[in-house]
A tleap script that builds the chain and sets N, CA, C and O, in Angstrom:
source leaprc.protein.ff14SB
mol = sequence {
  NMET PRO GLU SER ARG VAL LEU ARG VAL GLU
  LYS PRO ILE LEU THR LYS SER SER LEU LEU
  LYS ASP GLN TRP ASP LYS ILE ASN SER ASP
  LEU GLN ASP TRP THR LYS SER MET LYS ASN
  LEU GLU GLU ASP PHE LYS GLY GLY ASN THR
  GLU CYS ILE LYS CYS PRO GLY VAL ARG LYS
  THR GLY ASN HIE ILE THR VAL SER SER PRO
  CHIE
}
set mol.1.N position { 187.181 76.414 161.141 }
set mol.1.CA position { 187.771 77.688 160.788 }
set mol.1.C position { 186.652 78.722 160.746 }
set mol.1.O position { 185.605 78.475 160.148 }
set mol.2.N position { 186.857 79.852 161.362 }
set mol.2.CA position { 185.834 80.896 161.338 }
set mol.2.C position { 185.567 81.373 159.912 }
set mol.2.O position { 186.478 81.476 159.090 }
set mol.3.N position { 184.291 81.661 159.639 }
set mol.3.CA position { 183.908 82.143 158.314 }
set mol.3.C position { 184.272 83.622 158.137 }
set mol.3.O position { 184.586 84.051 157.027 }
set mol.4.N position { 184.232 84.390 159.205 }
set mol.4.CA position { 184.509 85.819 159.124 }
set mol.4.C position { 186.012 86.081 159.100 }
set mol.4.O position { 186.760 85.515 159.897 }
set mol.5.N position { 186.448 86.937 158.188 }
set mol.5.CA position { 187.872 87.287 158.103 }
set mol.5.C position { 188.337 88.004 159.375 }
set mol.5.O position { 189.514 87.942 159.729 }
set mol.6.N position { 187.425 88.672 160.049 }
set mol.6.CA position { 187.767 89.414 161.260 }
set mol.6.C position { 188.225 88.455 162.357 }
set mol.6.O position { 189.083 88.804 163.167 }
set mol.7.N position { 187.662 87.260 162.387 }
set mol.7.CA position { 187.975 86.297 163.438 }
set mol.7.C position { 189.200 85.439 163.123 }
set mol.7.O position { 189.689 84.718 163.993 }
set mol.8.N position { 189.683 85.509 161.923 }
set mol.8.CA position { 190.846 84.699 161.545 }
set mol.8.C position { 192.131 85.301 162.097 }
set mol.8.O position { 192.298 86.519 162.159 }
set mol.9.N position { 193.025 84.416 162.492 }
set mol.9.CA position { 194.316 84.845 163.008 }
set mol.9.C position { 195.360 84.527 161.938 }
set mol.9.O position { 195.491 83.382 161.505 }
set mol.10.N position { 196.093 85.547 161.522 }
set mol.10.CA position { 197.125 85.328 160.519 }
set mol.10.C position { 198.347 84.692 161.167 }
set mol.10.O position { 198.779 85.088 162.250 }
set mol.11.N position { 198.883 83.708 160.482 }
set mol.11.CA position { 200.087 83.045 160.960 }
set mol.11.C position { 201.104 83.077 159.830 }
set mol.11.O position { 200.739 82.981 158.658 }
set mol.12.N position { 202.372 83.210 160.177 }
set mol.12.CA position { 203.393 83.217 159.121 }
set mol.12.C position { 203.503 81.842 158.458 }
set mol.12.O position { 203.204 80.819 159.073 }
set mol.13.N position { 203.929 81.835 157.217 }
set mol.13.CA position { 204.128 80.590 156.488 }
set mol.13.C position { 205.292 79.829 157.108 }
set mol.13.O position { 206.335 80.406 157.416 }
set mol.14.N position { 205.099 78.528 157.286 }
set mol.14.CA position { 206.164 77.710 157.856 }
set mol.14.C position { 207.230 77.454 156.795 }
set mol.14.O position { 206.920 77.165 155.639 }
set mol.15.N position { 208.450 77.562 157.197 }
set mol.15.CA position { 209.573 77.281 156.313 }
set mol.15.C position { 210.463 76.242 156.981 }
set mol.15.O position { 210.283 75.919 158.156 }
set mol.16.N position { 211.410 75.729 156.234 }
set mol.16.CA position { 212.327 74.738 156.783 }
set mol.16.C position { 213.037 75.277 158.020 }
set mol.16.O position { 213.221 74.558 159.002 }
set mol.17.N position { 213.429 76.528 157.966 }
set mol.17.CA position { 214.174 77.104 159.095 }
set mol.17.C position { 213.290 77.384 160.320 }
set mol.17.O position { 213.799 77.556 161.428 }
set mol.18.N position { 211.966 77.427 160.116 }
set mol.18.CA position { 211.082 77.694 161.251 }
set mol.18.C position { 210.604 76.414 161.933 }
set mol.18.O position { 209.904 76.477 162.943 }
set mol.19.N position { 210.979 75.248 161.387 }
set mol.19.CA position { 210.565 73.966 161.960 }
set mol.19.C position { 211.742 73.260 162.612 }
set mol.19.O position { 212.901 73.496 162.274 }
set mol.20.N position { 211.414 72.390 163.551 }
set mol.20.CA position { 212.439 71.533 164.130 }
set mol.20.C position { 212.845 70.513 163.079 }
set mol.20.O position { 212.072 70.207 162.170 }
set mol.21.N position { 214.054 69.989 163.202 }
set mol.21.CA position { 214.564 69.045 162.203 }
set mol.21.C position { 213.643 67.843 162.030 }
set mol.21.O position { 213.374 67.438 160.899 }
set mol.22.N position { 213.155 67.264 163.127 }
set mol.22.CA position { 212.295 66.085 163.011 }
set mol.22.C position { 210.949 66.427 162.361 }
set mol.22.O position { 210.370 65.596 161.661 }
set mol.23.N position { 210.452 67.647 162.594 }
set mol.23.CA position { 209.215 68.070 161.944 }
set mol.23.C position { 209.430 68.208 160.431 }
set mol.23.O position { 208.610 67.751 159.634 }
set mol.24.N position { 210.528 68.835 160.056 }
set mol.24.CA position { 210.830 69.012 158.635 }
set mol.24.C position { 211.063 67.656 157.967 }
set mol.24.O position { 210.593 67.423 156.853 }
set mol.25.N position { 211.779 66.774 158.638 }
set mol.25.CA position { 212.040 65.446 158.081 }
set mol.25.C position { 210.738 64.681 157.847 }
set mol.25.O position { 210.595 63.995 156.835 }
set mol.26.N position { 209.795 64.795 158.775 }
set mol.26.CA position { 208.500 64.122 158.638 }
set mol.26.C position { 207.742 64.683 157.443 }
set mol.26.O position { 207.216 63.918 156.634 }
set mol.27.N position { 207.679 65.985 157.319 }
set mol.27.CA position { 206.984 66.616 156.195 }
set mol.27.C position { 207.649 66.229 154.881 }
set mol.27.O position { 206.970 65.874 153.917 }
set mol.28.N position { 208.953 66.296 154.844 }
set mol.28.CA position { 209.706 65.957 153.644 }
set mol.28.C position { 209.483 64.497 153.255 }
set mol.28.O position { 209.292 64.191 152.078 }
set mol.29.N position { 209.506 63.605 154.228 }
set mol.29.CA position { 209.283 62.190 153.976 }
set mol.29.C position { 207.872 61.944 153.437 }
set mol.29.O position { 207.683 61.180 152.490 }
set mol.30.N position { 206.890 62.596 154.047 }
set mol.30.CA position { 205.500 62.459 153.593 }
set mol.30.C position { 205.342 62.951 152.157 }
set mol.30.O position { 204.652 62.321 151.356 }
set mol.31.N position { 205.978 64.068 151.832 }
set mol.31.CA position { 205.900 64.596 150.468 }
set mol.31.C position { 206.565 63.662 149.460 }
set mol.31.O position { 206.050 63.464 148.359 }
set mol.32.N position { 207.694 63.097 149.830 }
set mol.32.CA position { 208.371 62.151 148.942 }
set mol.32.C position { 207.523 60.894 148.736 }
set mol.32.O position { 207.434 60.384 147.619 }
set mol.33.N position { 206.906 60.396 149.796 }
set mol.33.CA position { 206.032 59.228 149.682 }
set mol.33.C position { 204.844 59.531 148.768 }
set mol.33.O position { 204.484 58.715 147.920 }
set mol.34.N position { 204.237 60.705 148.942 }
set mol.34.CA position { 203.094 61.102 148.119 }
set mol.34.C position { 203.514 61.225 146.654 }
set mol.34.O position { 202.789 60.786 145.761 }
set mol.35.N position { 204.682 61.822 146.408 }
set mol.35.CA position { 205.175 61.988 145.043 }
set mol.35.C position { 205.383 60.625 144.381 }
set mol.35.O position { 204.986 60.425 143.233 }
set mol.36.N position { 206.002 59.696 145.097 }
set mol.36.CA position { 206.204 58.352 144.563 }
set mol.36.C position { 204.865 57.676 144.259 }
set mol.36.O position { 204.701 57.035 143.221 }
set mol.37.N position { 203.924 57.829 145.171 }
set mol.37.CA position { 202.607 57.230 144.993 }
set mol.37.C position { 201.911 57.786 143.747 }
set mol.37.O position { 201.303 57.033 142.986 }
set mol.38.N position { 202.001 59.089 143.544 }
set mol.38.CA position { 201.367 59.716 142.376 }
set mol.38.C position { 202.056 59.293 141.083 }
set mol.38.O position { 201.392 59.100 140.064 }
set mol.39.N position { 203.378 59.148 141.112 }
set mol.39.CA position { 204.111 58.685 139.921 }
set mol.39.C position { 203.718 57.262 139.577 }
set mol.39.O position { 203.522 56.940 138.405 }
set mol.40.N position { 203.598 56.397 140.592 }
set mol.40.CA position { 203.176 55.020 140.358 }
set mol.40.C position { 201.759 54.964 139.792 }
set mol.40.O position { 201.481 54.187 138.879 }
set mol.41.N position { 200.873 55.786 140.333 }
set mol.41.CA position { 199.502 55.844 139.848 }
set mol.41.C position { 199.455 56.316 138.403 }
set mol.41.O position { 198.704 55.772 137.593 }
set mol.42.N position { 200.253 57.324 138.078 }
set mol.42.CA position { 200.325 57.834 136.715 }
set mol.42.C position { 200.826 56.756 135.756 }
set mol.42.O position { 200.299 56.609 134.653 }
set mol.43.N position { 201.840 56.005 136.175 }
set mol.43.CA position { 202.362 54.926 135.333 }
set mol.43.C position { 201.298 53.848 135.121 }
set mol.43.O position { 201.173 53.299 134.026 }
set mol.44.N position { 200.535 53.550 136.173 }
set mol.44.CA position { 199.448 52.580 136.030 }
set mol.44.C position { 198.425 53.054 135.003 }
set mol.44.O position { 197.963 52.266 134.177 }
set mol.45.N position { 198.074 54.322 135.050 }
set mol.45.CA position { 197.105 54.869 134.091 }
set mol.45.C position { 197.659 54.813 132.677 }
set mol.45.O position { 196.950 54.438 131.744 }
set mol.46.N position { 198.911 55.182 132.519 }
set mol.46.CA position { 199.530 55.156 131.192 }
set mol.46.C position { 199.589 53.740 130.645 }
set mol.46.O position { 199.479 53.534 129.437 }
set mol.47.N position { 199.762 52.764 131.525 }
set mol.47.CA position { 199.834 51.375 131.127 }
set mol.47.C position { 198.470 50.728 130.943 }
set mol.47.O position { 198.379 49.565 130.552 }
set mol.48.N position { 197.420 51.473 131.222 }
set mol.48.CA position { 196.068 50.941 131.048 }
set mol.48.C position { 195.522 50.216 132.257 }
set mol.48.O position { 194.431 49.648 132.192 }
set mol.49.N position { 196.245 50.220 133.349 }
set mol.49.CA position { 195.776 49.554 134.560 }
set mol.49.C position { 194.863 50.499 135.328 }
set mol.49.O position { 195.315 51.502 135.880 }
set mol.50.N position { 193.580 50.173 135.360 }
set mol.50.CA position { 192.631 51.009 136.099 }
set mol.50.C position { 192.087 50.275 137.314 }
set mol.50.O position { 191.146 50.748 137.950 }
set mol.51.N position { 192.669 49.121 137.646 }
set mol.51.CA position { 192.209 48.354 138.799 }
set mol.51.C position { 192.487 49.085 140.111 }
set mol.51.O position { 191.846 48.808 141.125 }
set mol.52.N position { 193.438 50.014 140.093 }
set mol.52.CA position { 193.804 50.715 141.326 }
set mol.52.C position { 192.772 51.778 141.693 }
set mol.52.O position { 192.817 52.335 142.790 }
set mol.53.N position { 191.841 52.059 140.778 }
set mol.53.CA position { 190.814 53.067 141.043 }
set mol.53.C position { 189.615 52.383 141.674 }
set mol.53.O position { 189.148 51.356 141.182 }
set mol.54.N position { 189.125 52.942 142.746 }
set mol.54.CA position { 187.946 52.392 143.388 }
set mol.54.C position { 186.721 53.123 142.817 }
set mol.54.O position { 186.342 54.196 143.286 }
set mol.55.N position { 186.131 52.523 141.817 }
set mol.55.CA position { 184.973 53.110 141.150 }
set mol.55.C position { 183.705 52.394 141.612 }
set mol.55.O position { 183.737 51.205 141.933 }
set mol.56.N position { 182.603 53.115 141.644 }
set mol.56.CA position { 181.341 52.451 141.978 }
set mol.56.C position { 180.943 51.510 140.849 }
set mol.56.O position { 181.393 51.662 139.714 }
set mol.57.N position { 180.109 50.552 141.166 }
set mol.57.CA position { 179.639 49.617 140.158 }
set mol.57.C position { 178.843 50.332 139.073 }
set mol.57.O position { 178.226 51.370 139.312 }
set mol.58.N position { 178.873 49.762 137.892 }
set mol.58.CA position { 178.154 50.336 136.762 }
set mol.58.C position { 176.798 49.676 136.679 }
set mol.58.O position { 176.675 48.458 136.813 }
set mol.59.N position { 175.775 50.495 136.456 }
set mol.59.CA position { 174.428 49.937 136.295 }
set mol.59.C position { 174.366 49.161 134.994 }
set mol.59.O position { 174.940 49.564 133.982 }
set mol.60.N position { 173.677 48.071 135.036 }
set mol.60.CA position { 173.555 47.247 133.839 }
set mol.60.C position { 172.331 47.695 133.044 }
set mol.60.O position { 171.261 47.971 133.587 }
set mol.61.N position { 172.538 47.751 131.762 }
set mol.61.CA position { 171.437 48.008 130.835 }
set mol.61.C position { 171.445 46.894 129.810 }
set mol.61.O position { 172.285 45.997 129.871 }
set mol.62.N position { 170.557 46.940 128.909 }
set mol.62.CA position { 170.510 45.935 127.859 }
set mol.62.C position { 171.572 46.171 126.802 }
set mol.62.O position { 171.805 45.308 125.957 }
set mol.63.N position { 172.213 47.319 126.837 }
set mol.63.CA position { 173.209 47.667 125.828 }
set mol.63.C position { 174.574 47.124 126.213 }
set mol.63.O position { 174.942 47.103 127.387 }
set mol.64.N position { 175.312 46.691 125.218 }
set mol.64.CA position { 176.674 46.218 125.440 }
set mol.64.C position { 177.623 47.093 124.647 }
set mol.64.O position { 177.419 47.321 123.455 }
set mol.65.N position { 178.645 47.575 125.299 }
set mol.65.CA position { 179.641 48.405 124.636 }
set mol.65.C position { 180.984 47.694 124.736 }
set mol.65.O position { 181.406 47.300 125.823 }
set mol.66.N position { 181.645 47.536 123.609 }
set mol.66.CA position { 182.941 46.891 123.587 }
set mol.66.C position { 184.009 47.974 123.451 }
set mol.66.O position { 183.962 48.803 122.543 }
set mol.67.N position { 184.960 47.949 124.362 }
set mol.67.CA position { 186.052 48.913 124.316 }
set mol.67.C position { 187.314 48.144 124.035 }
set mol.67.O position { 187.660 47.204 124.750 }
set mol.68.N position { 188.011 48.554 122.971 }
set mol.68.CA position { 189.257 47.868 122.648 }
set mol.68.C position { 190.418 48.747 123.034 }
set mol.68.O position { 190.375 49.971 122.910 }
set mol.69.N position { 191.451 48.095 123.503 }
set mol.69.CA position { 192.658 48.777 123.928 }
set mol.69.C position { 193.542 49.011 122.700 }
set mol.69.O position { 193.591 48.152 121.820 }
set mol.70.N position { 194.248 50.160 122.614 }
set mol.70.CA position { 195.103 50.427 121.469 }
set mol.70.C position { 196.367 49.567 121.446 }
set mol.70.O position { 197.164 49.678 120.515 }
set mol.71.N position { 196.563 48.719 122.447 }
set mol.71.CA position { 197.791 47.897 122.518 }
set mol.71.C position { 197.709 46.725 121.593 }
set mol.71.O position { 198.645 45.929 121.521 }
savepdb mol mol.pdb
quit
């Protein structure tokens, strides 16, 4: 994308009526899938499941910290 505003071309916002049915269906389906995925992830977090997060390994030190779950 050009950095200069002068070089940018303005385009109208896409709406349902400006898209073909199959294009709108694809976008709608993708949004529904993403919404479901985010709801599932949120439920996992609320339930204390953090295995779904890809976190880097933790450096080991001589200190030990115990974390207890409120459950």
